[in-house]
Backbone bond lengths (Angstrom), bond angles and torsions (degrees), N, CA, C in turn:
res aa  C-N    CA-C-N  psi(-1)  N-CA   C-N-CA  omega(-1)  CA-C   N-CA-C  phi
1 M - - - 1.417 - - 1.487 110.22 -
2 I 1.322 116.37 144.62 1.464 123.15 178.61 1.545 108.93 -98.69
3 L 1.315 118.02 132.38 1.431 124.78 178.70 1.549 108.60 -106.64
4 R 1.305 115.67 134.88 1.469 119.65 173.95 1.513 107.77 -91.58
5 I 1.343 118.35 172.43 1.420 123.26 -167.40 1.525 111.17 -61.19
6 K 1.303 120.07 -39.66 1.458 121.07 179.64 1.524 112.47 -60.31
7 A 1.338 114.86 -41.31 1.460 119.59 177.28 1.540 112.19 -67.54
8 V 1.350 114.62 -39.02 1.472 118.34 179.90 1.561 108.07 -66.27
9 C 1.283 118.70 -43.45 1.510 121.33 179.28 1.504 109.39 -59.06
10 S 1.306 117.00 -45.79 1.463 120.84 -179.51 1.543 112.61 -64.40
11 R 1.348 113.62 -39.65 1.476 117.92 -177.69 1.521 113.05 -69.60
12 V 1.329 117.25 -38.84 1.482 119.45 -176.13 1.507 112.89 -100.80
13 G 1.276 118.50 -8.93 1.477 121.30 177.31 1.498 115.08 72.06
14 L 1.342 117.10 28.98 1.443 122.82 177.29 1.513 109.26 -121.39
15 S 1.362 115.64 156.23 1.462 119.59 177.80 1.507 110.12 -76.55
16 R 1.318 116.13 166.35 1.450 123.65 177.56 1.548 110.68 -58.30
17 S 1.351 114.33 -45.66 1.488 116.32 -176.42 1.543 111.44 -67.91
18 T 1.339 117.55 -33.56 1.459 120.71 178.75 1.551 110.38 -69.48
19 I 1.317 116.00 -37.50 1.474 119.01 178.50 1.499 110.39 -65.63
20 Y 1.355 120.65 -43.61 1.382 122.85 177.27 1.522 114.32 -66.58
21 A 1.345 116.42 -34.19 1.447 120.00 174.05 1.490 110.87 -64.34
22 K 1.341 118.48 -41.48 1.471 123.86 177.48 1.486 110.37 -65.91
23 I 1.316 121.39 -39.13 1.448 123.99 175.31 1.548 109.97 -58.55
24 K 1.334 114.73 -45.82 1.499 119.57 -177.16 1.527 109.39 -64.91
25 S 1.340 118.95 -33.62 1.448 120.92 -178.31 1.533 111.31 -89.70
26 G 1.310 118.37 -0.81 1.453 123.10 177.78 1.491 114.31 83.17
27 D 1.338 117.20 13.01 1.477 120.00 -179.40 1.522 115.24 -97.90
28 F 1.334 118.31 6.98 1.427 120.66 176.47 1.520 107.44 -147.21
29 P 1.355 117.09 144.24 1.473 119.22 -177.21 1.516 110.80 -58.49
30 A 1.340 114.16 142.28 1.429 121.67 179.21 1.523 109.45 -75.87
31 P 1.332 118.57 144.94 1.449 121.29 175.80 1.494 112.50 -69.76
32 I 1.338 116.44 164.89 1.470 121.86 173.57 1.548 106.03 -108.87
33 R 1.331 115.31 148.45 1.435 120.64 178.71 1.528 109.14 -76.47
34 L 1.318 117.04 134.73 1.471 121.97 177.16 1.481 112.51 -104.98
35 S 1.366 117.51 -7.29 1.439 120.93 175.88 1.553 106.32 -138.52
36 T 1.325 114.47 168.01 1.477 117.49 -173.60 1.484 112.42 -118.11
37 N 1.312 119.36 16.35 1.438 124.36 179.13 1.542 109.26 -75.93
38 I 1.363 117.20 101.83 1.469 119.54 -174.54 1.541 112.19 -85.04
39 L 1.350 117.76 -12.05 1.456 119.54 -177.29 1.548 110.76 -87.21
40 R 1.320 117.21 -21.07 1.448 122.30 178.27 1.523 109.51 -121.09
41 R 1.324 115.49 169.90 1.436 118.27 174.74 1.565 109.53 -61.83
42 C 1.296 114.36 130.65 1.452 117.18 -178.00 1.565 108.13 -98.75
43 A 1.302 113.75 159.44 1.454 120.22 174.87 1.487 109.68 -75.52
44 V 1.317 116.78 137.95 1.455 122.89 177.89 1.544 108.83 -130.00
45 G 1.328 113.89 163.26 1.448 121.53 -179.44 1.522 107.63 -159.22
46 W 1.325 113.38 167.32 1.461 120.14 179.56 1.517 109.34 -117.91
47 L 1.326 117.48 143.58 1.442 119.80 173.70 1.529 107.41 -68.78
48 E 1.296 114.96 132.86 1.479 120.19 -179.14 1.539 110.87 -56.38
49 S 1.361 115.06 -37.11 1.458 120.41 -179.43 1.552 112.49 -63.86
50 D 1.365 115.50 -36.14 1.447 120.15 178.71 1.540 110.96 -67.59
51 V 1.319 115.44 -41.52 1.461 121.68 -179.88 1.547 110.03 -66.57
52 N 1.332 114.22 -45.95 1.466 118.91 178.49 1.562 111.18 -60.79
53 E 1.325 117.21 -40.87 1.422 121.09 177.79 1.527 111.23 -62.25
54 W 1.325 117.45 -41.35 1.480 121.35 177.53 1.509 110.37 -61.07
55 V 1.331 116.20 -43.80 1.453 121.65 178.99 1.533 111.04 -60.68
56 E 1.343 115.83 -47.02 1.462 121.78 178.91 1.511 111.37 -59.96
57 N 1.343 119.01 -42.32 1.456 121.98 176.38 1.501 112.66 -63.90
58 C 1.311 117.98 -35.57 1.482 121.40 176.54 1.528 107.92 -65.29
59 A 1.298 117.50 -42.09 1.491 120.08 178.54 1.506 111.07 -63.71
60 K 1.307 119.42 -39.81 1.481 124.34 179.99 1.480 112.55 -67.18
61 T 1.322 115.91 -36.82 1.488 121.30 -179.00 1.516 114.65 -91.85
62 G 1.334 116.39 5.64 1.421 120.42 -179.44 1.568 114.46 71.69
63 G 1.325 115.22 30.06 1.452 120.47 176.00 1.551 113.62 83.28
64 K 1.322 116.66 12.40 1.472 117.59 -176.40 1.524 111.98 -72.61
65 N 1.337 118.05 -15.39 1.472 120.36 175.96 1.541 111.64 -81.86
66 V 1.284 116.95 -15.01 1.482 119.68 -177.67 1.516 105.93 -85.38
């Protein structure tokens, strides 16, 4: 299943800007493109399995990934 940003924010308890900052620093899975329009902002989403894995890793490390 593909999750959009609102669902990801809800699932991980972080804001949109925090998620994108973590992506930039390599601390959160990168989204995948859902559209191919390179001239405009394209739709993106996250694989539910990637988000779930990130949450599980946070639980294992005591939240140090957050």
